[in-house]
Steps between C-alpha positions, in 0.01 A plus 500: 500500500392840366579607145749784472318719253502873458182684609261573220212738457245230580374326814545127558167433326596698190291810577677827421680671789372850435385774734251770409665829419387771738441825323430827681160655448545821305275765352572640155596867497242565227212337691215741574444322833794425732283304743614144565248219474550418869373845594177480304317239707326557831172415672174688472430688825132403487493133395861382544533353151814562297504794260754630250573873492603662173550866408276656237614739231441794737697336782201405716500139627221254430437165668443219250392142553818286486361256241399563140140441398335432167429828324153387393400458867614847609293814430666739257524773766695267734762368257864588564826388347866544588772638277857548630374496858234770438127426534273624221118519538399291197573162350778449247307275262600175668270234641624568856499820703537627856220632719505744796477337840220739596270312261562165671562606862238319713497785753398762244189560297562409134556812294338341193296199396716190506460180300445159665870403464601822680239433767659158552844659545349748744354212707838326505665818631228528765567144618874565508449824694283320757766227537770762560290675762405175679862383519619838628724560197315821411306766688283738297582867531236677703382846407677760716282671758752756621411866503625730232839658574518868578631743243799587718626139504722360228267332247518123466471529120629841396473663161846542346591733215786393272579517129217753456240244615314423822514149646337334798748301709418163652643605838660782692788685335751352744360148444531490120737206451740418219377232258842385376612139530790414729652184641241529779216509248375863528707801595407617853611861450249785474481719192534811717875516560583625852800697371364595158271769361135485595181673396283743690135516597302758307137600454401462135159543335291191432475514124278271288651243265443520128136430420371574852278785606649795682532446874446747778787727592682290758860442598661175613824407673750357248850366559673693224810352332490724193789716625737203513720406203341293227710196592371513859139528387546207265652297785189565706275409207664160446507461882870433543732589786818699440707177482280359220424826320645361176283200403765332284588156635225487765139406440186599686357253750173690551284749320538869577221613728418827323151564365416789272312740724134557420328766715165323467607141562750591774298769676532321836877554494484878459650706782427871517772595753872442501611206717684578818778416551602476134706207378872539580464861597377612157858531388587588141829494316 
């Protein structure tokens, strides 16, 4: 005979009958970085170990070791700390700090003298990298041996002008992909809208950055967006498609691939002739 009792909020053993409340992951509108935590982790292309990507104050990404280390064991020039999702190149006075992955990567030459504890971490990463390679879970990226593209071909990493600045893209203009989060993780749409305004290829002088010596008189092919409205240029800068142009309510699932163009560091990406055929017919609106 079973007792006729009303259901309670507890199981038969007296444990509470509660379920965890699922809350959506949101990004504050005032946050300087709209990148979700899930989009900050990836594997190093050289050793296969996990790294965390964070934007710096100038927008450039930096790969940090995923674990914190004792500040006393890290050289002062290699100490980093995080504040509101932004990486800063110094410690914040605490006993723990972050360190760039380049210092510990077993496939790279150390950029500074490391202490014995850091050398131990480096050996652990080397053992883990060897285990990943032996099990087939990771294949190191080989150095490309392809010939340099001709000046008449569309550059793989073009120089783009927007918001009065020059940026180096991480891929072809048509391949720049939206970084917004969707129900399918990352938006698959390109930033270059097929039915929207586009830039044009122009030959602009290679000017030195502030603090650099004057360069020789030379012109380079630039995908110019400066004639587009400010809202369109800003959409390109935050690397959003036309459907996610307004960032409110949607977070970023990856870092924008733009790098501030430096004519000395990025000399291999300079093109002296306009590409042919130009992207999307060189149309302007």
